ZATORTOR-875490 format. One line per field, with one value per residue (C-alpha): residue number from 1; chain; x, z, y. Coordinates in steps of 0.02 Angstrom, whole numbers. Last residue first. Example, Ala and Ser with C-alpha at 12.3 -4.5 7.8 and 13.67 -1.06 7.14 Angstrom:
2
i [2_1]
ch [A_A]
xx [684_615]
zz [357_390]
yy [-53_-225]
***
This chain:
440
i [440_439_438_437_436_435_434_433_432_431_430_429_428_427_426_425_424_423_422_421_420_419_418_417_416_415_414_413_412_411_410_409_408_407_406_405_404_403_402_401_400_399_398_397_396_395_394_393_392_391_390_389_388_387_386_385_384_383_382_381_380_379_378_377_376_375_374_373_372_371_370_369_368_367_366_365_364_363_362_361_360_359_358_357_356_355_354_353_352_351_350_349_348_347_346_345_344_343_342_341_340_339_338_337_336_335_334_333_332_331_330_329_328_327_326_325_324_323_322_321_320_319_318_317_316_315_314_313_312_311_310_309_308_307_306_305_304_303_302_301_300_299_298_297_296_295_294_293_292_291_290_289_288_287_286_285_284_283_282_281_280_279_278_277_276_275_274_273_272_271_270_269_268_267_266_265_264_263_262_261_260_259_258_257_256_255_254_253_252_251_250_249_248_247_246_245_244_243_242_241_240_239_238_237_236_235_234_233_232_231_230_229_228_227_226_225_224_223_222_221_220_219_218_217_216_215_214_213_212_211_210_209_208_207_206_205_204_203_202_201_200_199_198_197_196_195_194_193_192_191_190_189_188_187_186_185_184_183_182_181_180_179_178_177_176_175_174_173_172_171_170_169_168_167_166_165_164_163_162_161_160_159_158_157_156_155_154_153_152_151_150_149_148_147_146_145_144_143_142_141_140_139_138_137_136_135_134_133_132_131_130_129_128_127_126_125_124_123_122_121_120_119_118_117_116_115_114_113_112_111_110_109_108_107_106_105_104_103_102_101_100_99_98_97_96_95_94_93_92_91_90_89_88_87_86_85_84_83_82_81_80_79_78_77_76_75_74_73_72_71_70_69_68_67_66_65_64_63_62_61_60_59_58_57_56_55_54_53_52_51_50_49_48_47_46_45_44_43_42_41_40_39_38_37_36_35_34_33_32_31_30_29_28_27_26_25_24_23_22_21_20_19_18_17_16_15_14_13_12_11_10_9_8_7_6_5_4_3_2_1]
ch [A_A_A_A_A_A_A_A_A_A_A_A_A_A_A_A_A_A_A_A_A_A_A_A_A_A_A_A_A_A_A_A_A_A_A_A_A_A_A_A_A_A_A_A_A_A_A_A_A_A_A_A_A_A_A_A_A_A_A_A_A_A_A_A_A_A_A_A_A_A_A_A_A_A_A_A_A_A_A_A_A_A_A_A_A_A_A_A_A_A_A_A_A_A_A_A_A_A_A_A_A_A_A_A_A_A_A_A_A_A_A_A_A_A_A_A_A_A_A_A_A_A_A_A_A_A_A_A_A_A_A_A_A_A_A_A_A_A_A_A_A_A_A_A_A_A_A_A_A_A_A_A_A_A_A_A_A_A_A_A_A_A_A_A_A_A_A_A_A_A_A_A_A_A_A_A_A_A_A_A_A_A_A_A_A_A_A_A_A_A_A_A_A_A_A_A_A_A_A_A_A_A_A_A_A_A_A_A_A_A_A_A_A_A_A_A_A_A_A_A_A_A_A_A_A_A_A_A_A_A_A_A_A_A_A_A_A_A_A_A_A_A_A_A_A_A_A_A_A_A_A_A_A_A_A_A_A_A_A_A_A_A_A_A_A_A_A_A_A_A_A_A_A_A_A_A_A_A_A_A_A_A_A_A_A_A_A_A_A_A_A_A_A_A_A_A_A_A_A_A_A_A_A_A_A_A_A_A_A_A_A_A_A_A_A_A_A_A_A_A_A_A_A_A_A_A_A_A_A_A_A_A_A_A_A_A_A_A_A_A_A_A_A_A_A_A_A_A_A_A_A_A_A_A_A_A_A_A_A_A_A_A_A_A_A_A_A_A_A_A_A_A_A_A_A_A_A_A_A_A_A_A_A_A_A_A_A_A_A_A_A_A_A_A_A_A_A_A_A_A_A_A_A_A_A_A_A_A_A_A_A_A_A_A_A_A_A_A_A_A_A_A_A_A_A_A_A_A_A_A_A_A_A_A_A_A_A_A_A_A]
xx [4865_4751_4688_4507_4483_4381_4265_4197_4156_4082_3975_3916_3886_3782_3680_3637_3582_3463_3395_3344_3283_3154_3184_3084_3205_3337_3225_3254_3152_3050_3098_2958_3068_3166_3029_2969_3137_3219_3377_3552_3687_3864_4010_4190_4378_4327_4367_4337_4195_4116_4078_4039_3903_3826_3840_3749_3627_3570_3440_3278_3171_3262_3111_3036_3120_3276_3378_3550_3700_3838_4015_4152_4322_4498_4557_4447_4553_4716_4665_4628_4746_4635_4609_4562_4441_4354_4350_4273_4134_4101_4073_3944_3855_3849_3780_3640_3601_3570_3475_3523_3567_3732_3819_4016_4081_4264_4373_4507_4437_4527_4575_4418_4325_4441_4414_4218_4201_4169_4080_4166_4124_3941_3801_3845_3942_3870_4020_4043_4141_4189_4301_4229_4282_4447_4416_4263_4375_4499_4340_4257_4416_4440_4260_4277_4434_4346_4204_4037_3999_3905_3765_3729_3583_3517_3463_3467_3652_3712_3673_3777_3703_3735_3700_3651_3532_3388_3449_3555_3560_3712_3765_3755_3847_3994_4011_3982_4124_4242_4350_4235_4250_4375_4249_4104_4081_4130_3995_3872_3910_3896_3719_3610_3431_3430_3359_3294_3241_3329_3328_3270_3459_3534_3428_3557_3523_3613_3788_3804_3924_3813_3918_3874_3940_3987_4055_4127_4022_4004_3836_3709_3837_3904_3722_3676_3804_3770_3582_3610_3737_3635_3495_3589_3651_3482_3505_3383_3530_3667_3855_3869_3980_3981_4156_4223_4331_4417_4469_4588_4618_4485_4460_4348_4158_4102_4193_4126_3949_3981_4032_3880_3763_3842_3832_3638_3616_3690_3581_3645_3618_3494_3455_3306_3291_3296_3123_3045_2939_3087_3208_3089_3049_3223_3274_3125_3193_3296_3428_3471_3553_3749_3794_3860_4063_4076_4171_4317_4460_4411_4371_4552_4594_4729_4814_4843_4968_5101_5257_5428_5563_5676_5858_5986_6158_6287_6483_6456_6560_6741_6795_6939_6823_6688_6755_6679_6493_6489_6350_6163_6086_5958_5892_5975_6147_6296_6477_6546_6445_6301_6155_6033_5961_6052_6223_6349_6536_6564_6569_6434_6276_6149_6080_6170_6346_6500_6657_6546_6385_6282_6200_6263_6427_6552_6748_6755_6796_6630_6479_6364_6298_6360_6528_6667_6861_6863_6886_6714_6581_6463_6398_6456_6631_6777_6950_6954_6955_6784_6668_6531_6495_6540_6704_6789_6984_7086_7162_7152_7031_6869_6723_6612_6712_6882_7006_7198_7186_7156_7017_6844_6718_6594_6686_6855_6956_7140_7187_7089_6956_6982_7122_7251_7398_7326_7360_7209_7172_7037_6974_7006_7104_7027_7091_7266_7311_7419_7294_7128_6998_6821_6700_6589]
zz [3785_3740_3578_3550_3418_3534_3564_3382_3434_3599_3522_3391_3514_3616_3472_3444_3629_3614_3457_3525_3682_3567_3561_3654_3794_3666_3603_3422_3347_3188_3047_3105_3050_3204_3322_3221_3223_3106_3170_3171_3121_3161_3044_3116_3041_2868_2712_2753_2863_2733_2618_2783_2828_2649_2646_2825_2759_2623_2517_2500_2584_2730_2829_2943_2826_2856_2927_2951_2910_2994_2922_3038_2972_3041_2868_2756_2858_2813_2634_2633_2490_2336_2270_2446_2467_2292_2317_2489_2414_2282_2422_2492_2326_2299_2464_2442_2275_2340_2496_2682_2691_2708_2838_2834_3004_2980_3110_3149_3036_3004_2811_2774_2839_2751_2593_2599_2623_2441_2379_2287_2393_2389_2502_2626_2786_2971_3067_3239_3365_3521_3661_3656_3698_3621_3484_3433_3360_3265_3190_3126_3048_2961_2904_2833_2751_2655_2611_2696_2579_2465_2584_2532_2407_2479_2641_2794_2841_2946_3126_3267_3372_3562_3632_3811_3804_3820_3667_3659_3527_3475_3445_3625_3684_3588_3706_3868_3816_3833_3711_3564_3516_3364_3296_3281_3095_3109_3226_3131_2976_3090_3117_3237_3242_3421_3534_3424_3490_3425_3259_3161_3171_3075_2913_2817_2683_2524_2597_2725_2857_3005_3166_3300_3470_3635_3806_3923_4053_3950_3952_3879_3775_3696_3656_3602_3474_3399_3396_3314_3176_3151_3105_2989_2896_2897_2722_2626_2529_2442_2459_2639_2782_2960_3001_3185_3260_3441_3540_3681_3798_3804_3943_3912_3951_3783_3832_4015_3930_3820_3973_4066_3928_3910_4093_4084_3936_4027_4178_4327_4500_4565_4705_4814_4971_4864_4918_4860_4719_4652_4653_4556_4443_4408_4369_4251_4133_4158_4285_4389_4557_4569_4680_4839_4902_5093_5152_5243_5130_4986_5118_5188_5362_5294_5202_5357_5427_5307_5291_5319_5272_5403_5379_5469_5494_5408_5454_5626_5762_5813_5988_5998_6086_5934_5778_5615_5584_5403_5295_5328_5353_5482_5483_5352_5323_5228_5223_5322_5387_5506_5534_5672_5678_5557_5539_5419_5444_5422_5563_5659_5708_5835_5874_5784_5765_5684_5721_5804_5884_6016_6081_5997_5992_5845_5856_5847_5976_6019_6110_6214_6300_6242_6231_6115_6128_6121_6226_6260_6354_6457_6550_6502_6507_6391_6400_6379_6474_6512_6635_6717_6845_6784_6833_6979_6994_7132_7085_7170_7171_7129_7230_7191_7083_7061_6907_6885_6870_6965_6946_6953_7071_7016_6886_6817_6667_6641_6731_6583_6673_6746_6851_6903_6808_6847_7042_7154_7278_7403_7471_7405_7558_7701_7831_7784_7672_7733_7750_7658_7735_7782_7830_7983]
yy [4999_4848_4933_4884_4758_4638_4795_4755_4574_4635_4748_4629_4489_4617_4678_4489_4475_4620_4563_4387_4480_4575_4767_4878_4918_4975_5121_5171_5325_5285_5161_5046_4894_4921_4883_4734_4656_4535_4445_4522_4400_4429_4391_4405_4456_4476_4383_4202_4248_4335_4176_4082_4189_4187_4003_3988_4119_4006_4115_4034_4170_4247_4270_4409_4550_4659_4533_4609_4508_4616_4596_4646_4720_4656_4604_4737_4887_4793_4778_4967_5017_5046_4861_4788_4928_4897_4706_4727_4836_4707_4582_4702_4729_4542_4508_4636_4583_4401_4444_4421_4616_4676_4804_4813_4876_4943_4975_5099_5232_5398_5353_5265_5423_5544_5453_5440_5631_5686_5544_5400_5244_5284_5233_5377_5340_5326_5365_5294_5390_5320_5385_5564_5734_5763_5643_5760_5903_5797_5705_5852_5932_5760_5768_5944_5909_5763_5869_5915_6045_5910_5953_6128_6101_5938_6032_5926_5944_5806_5757_5740_5608_5565_5391_5403_5262_5387_5471_5630_5772_5852_6040_6109_5962_6014_6174_6067_5953_6115_6212_6248_6442_6397_6259_6375_6351_6168_6139_6232_6117_5966_6000_6110_6078_6036_5909_5786_5611_5467_5379_5536_5604_5468_5495_5583_5710_5648_5693_5545_5577_5568_5559_5451_5491_5387_5444_5335_5249_5078_4986_5106_5204_5038_4968_5134_5151_4978_5012_5181_5120_4968_5079_5175_5022_4948_4854_4991_5064_4976_5027_4995_5057_5101_5168_5152_5268_5235_5391_5378_5228_5098_4972_4827_4850_4764_4611_4610_4641_4481_4389_4432_4393_4216_4175_4233_4118_3971_3984_4091_4025_3892_4002_3951_4057_4208_4242_4081_4148_4270_4127_4011_4157_4198_4007_4008_4123_4272_4370_4222_4270_4255_4105_4153_4167_4153_4325_4276_4238_4361_4490_4480_4396_4286_4421_4520_4388_4470_4359_4420_4304_4231_4255_4146_4222_4136_4156_4062_4148_4141_4202_4324_4456_4449_4401_4423_4395_4372_4431_4387_4554_4544_4722_4838_4899_4854_4906_4765_4621_4590_4723_4693_4875_4983_5076_5089_5092_4919_4766_4700_4788_4722_4906_5040_5100_5008_4912_4786_4859_4765_4936_5090_5174_5206_5199_5011_4871_4780_4856_4772_4923_5099_5178_5202_5208_5010_4868_4768_4856_4762_4921_5084_5171_5220_5203_5009_4845_4779_4874_4775_4933_5101_5168_5226_5268_5253_5083_4912_4770_4825_4751_4905_5025_5065_5085_5057_4879_4717_4598_4663_4586_4724_4832_4875_4838_4835_4676_4586_4476_4295_4357_4225_4308_4493_4461_4470_4611_4556_4709_4889_4992_5058_4934_4874_4729_4587_4473_4493_4596_4537_4677_4630]
***
């Protein structure tokens, strides 16, 4: 049975209420709608039908507030979208842009904290709370979940104990192991471009060529880039004798064919490589033509090699006035001065520094490294501490290399045949030299 209000004929809209007593605007329609010109379920008056839950306006859609646009929960404006106010996009308030959860004119983006404005005549808070985003993936990273274990010892009785117990008893690294690992990390620091090191000594027999080979082998065995040693001695240098000889080509052949060299494999045909990956470019072995290696020749050689190698060590001759020396010093990024532990060796090295400072290489001397090489088993009566203190005042660092029977042979050098003390001293030398590598 349908209920019909008094005074109404059957077939007309039920329960018409005057607009003065309506709880919605008289121009809207929807369920239980109060008077207006639309119709729908429970609509009071009017021949038109619109969507349910309509609020006044000339558009349709559930829960719409006045305006000429459509969409659920829309507030006045000419755009559409859920929860939009004077704009489009879900949860937008004010402005001509769109975006989820936007508040405020002229801005877009989720959860904007601009002013709400008014919503159907009601005032809302001016500040919208903003919750910072935090990724939960960081809490389940490998650094957080994997247990950190001690590094196994690499030497000494700790290593023996670790091996006997099958790794069950791990006392960790010894101080010597930690020191060695730190030195290797300094040697392996990044290097961009080509870094040129000049190995210098005015006195023969102090181990300059040997130091060049061992230092270069230390770099090449630990670093992943390419390292080459160039023999710039005009008096039949012996650098090529320190590693297995793979080719008879020399630096003069390289310069002769420079125009045809475009790849690393082209350069490799002129060099010999040691088991430690150190490459050596030999000098001319004929004393009659050795003077042909001039300053210009050296500059051309370095200009070619720096395209393929990261570290270039130059084994200089024993004289400061020979033809290639000025080019070596001008191109060098660092100077390594090799001295013996004798009185005459120390005096010659000190005189070398004096000459360099007097001829415009004061900056090169200030960041140079002095190597005190023990070419004999005992130092005799020479106070090496005082000798080191003297060069410490003039150079950036001083490193001592102990006497080693394998190096005394004067033959090919193998790093694995060196004494542990010598290996550690070479690591210290390599780390000190690498400390001057450019940071950029």
